[in-house]
Structures are given as C-alpha cells and as structure tokens.
C-alpha positions in Angstrom: 126.3 99.5 104.7 126.7 95.7 104.8 125.1 93.7 107.6 122.2 96.0 108.5 118.6 94.9 108.7 115.6 97.2 108.5 111.9 96.6 108.4 109.1 98.4 106.6 105.3 98.1 106.3 102.2 99.7 104.9 100.0 102.2 106.9 97.5 99.6 108.1 100.3 97.0 108.9 98.9 94.3 106.8 102.0 94.0 104.7 105.6 93.9 106.1 109.0 93.5 104.5 112.7 93.4 105.4 115.9 94.7 103.8 119.1 93.1 104.9 122.7 93.5 103.9 123.7 96.3 101.6 121.3 99.3 101.7 122.1 100.2 98.1 121.4 103.6 96.7 119.2 106.2 98.4 117.9 108.9 96.0 115.2 111.4 95.3 113.4 111.1 92.0 111.6 114.2 90.6 110.2 112.6 87.5 106.5 113.2 86.7 105.6 109.5 87.2 107.0 109.4 90.7 105.3 112.7 91.5 102.0 111.3 90.3 102.3 108.1 92.3 103.5 109.6 95.5 101.3 112.7 95.3 104.4 114.7 96.4 107.2 116.7 94.9 109.5 113.7 94.6 109.9 110.1 95.6 112.5 109.1 98.2 113.7 105.6 97.2 116.2 103.0 98.2 117.4 100.7 95.4 118.5 97.4 96.8 119.5 94.0 95.3 116.6 91.5 95.1 118.7 89.1 97.2 118.7 91.7 100.0 114.9 92.0 100.1 112.1 89.8 101.5 108.4 90.0 102.3 107.6 89.2 105.9 103.9 89.0 105.7 100.9 90.1 103.6 102.5 89.8 100.1 99.2 88.5 98.7 97.7 91.9 99.4 100.0 93.7 97.1 98.7 95.5 94.0 101.0 96.4 91.1 100.8 98.8 88.2 103.2 99.0 85.3 103.5 101.2 82.3 104.5 99.0 79.3 106.6 101.9 77.8 108.5 102.5 81.1 111.5 100.3 81.5 112.4 101.6 85.0 109.0 102.4 86.5 106.3 100.5 88.2 104.3 100.9 91.4 103.2 98.6 94.2 100.7 99.3 96.9 98.7 97.8 99.7 95.3 97.0 98.3 93.7 97.7 101.7 95.2 101.1 102.7 96.9 102.2 99.4 100.3 102.7 100.9 103.2 102.8 98.4 105.4 99.7 98.8 108.5 98.1 97.3 108.5 96.8 93.8 110.8 94.8 91.7 112.0 96.7 88.6 111.1 95.2 85.2 114.8 94.4 84.6 114.8 92.3 87.8 118.1 93.9 88.9 116.7 96.1 91.8 113.9 96.4 94.3 112.7 100.0 94.6 111.9 100.7 98.3 109.8 103.8 99.0 111.6 105.2 102.1 108.3 106.5 103.5 107.3 102.9 104.1 110.4 102.2 106.2 109.8 101.5 109.9 113.6 101.8 110.7 116.4 104.2 109.8 118.3 102.7 106.9 121.5 104.2 108.2 122.3 106.0 104.9 121.1 109.3 103.6 120.1 110.4 100.1 123.1 110.7 97.8 121.5 112.2 94.7 118.5 113.8 93.0 117.5 112.4 89.6 115.2 113.7 86.8 115.6 117.3 88.2 114.7 118.8 84.8 111.1 117.5 85.3 110.8 118.7 88.9 107.4 120.2 89.9 107.1 123.9 89.0 105.9 124.7 92.5 108.7 122.9 94.3 110.7 124.9 96.9 113.6 123.6 98.9 112.2 122.5 102.3 114.9 124.3 104.2 113.8 127.6 102.7 110.4 127.4 104.4 109.4 128.1 108.0 109.6 125.0 110.3 107.3 124.0 113.1 107.6 121.1 115.6 103.8 120.5 115.2 100.8 121.9 113.3 101.1 125.7 113.6 98.2 128.0 114.8 96.0 129.3 112.1 97.2 132.5 110.4 95.2 135.5 111.6 
C-alpha cells in the first residue's frame, strides 16, 4: 500500500512516530519472546523498511532491550508508561511496529501467523468466544 501515512504513539503520548509509504508485512507472532514482551497470546506487528519510518517526538524517552542470542528479536518501550513501541531489527533491514501502538488504521490486515508451534497452550481463537460490546455484567 504505497503512499499511505499513519501515526502511532505510546499510551502517555510522550513518544510519537510515523510510517509512510509501503506498509510492509502485517503478521501475528506467537513465539514465547513476543508473548512475554506483550503479555498476550501473540504480537501483532507491521514490518516496514527503515526508510518508511520516522520518530516524530520523544525518541529520547525510548528504552530498548536485546537478547544477544536472538537475531530477530528486540523490544522498545516508553520509559515513562511502558508501552511497546517500534524497534529496528538487529539486521537493520526492518522496523518492527507493534500494531497496538498505531493511532491510525494501516489499511492492511494480517497476512500470516508465525511461530505457531510455540503458541500459548491456553490460546483459543477469539471468534470462538462470546463477544460483548462493553464489559459484561458479572456472572451470577
């Protein structure tokens, strides 16, 4: 999707970024590292070219954590609110954008699930569960 521009930010709004041009690949990652970092069943990430990414404000508030043995994993976060934020992969070929930090619709949808063999044992497909527009009443 060439030519599109979307913005993203952390929960407290202290850090902002922009993705422009090609939205890249949108995927769900079920690896144990992504589950640990997100605290969820999987990470929803866009992978974009570094040339299509820019920090708008607050970059000095970014924290970063890397595992030396992990070629394709790192994390970045706001040091004030802890929100997961984009990070440049160790190869320098892609910026991983956590989709939960997007302020705008990227205009593309997930195209694949990766590392499915290490999915959480408790994971259930969301569509298989009851759905509520808001917080449901307590069960009686």
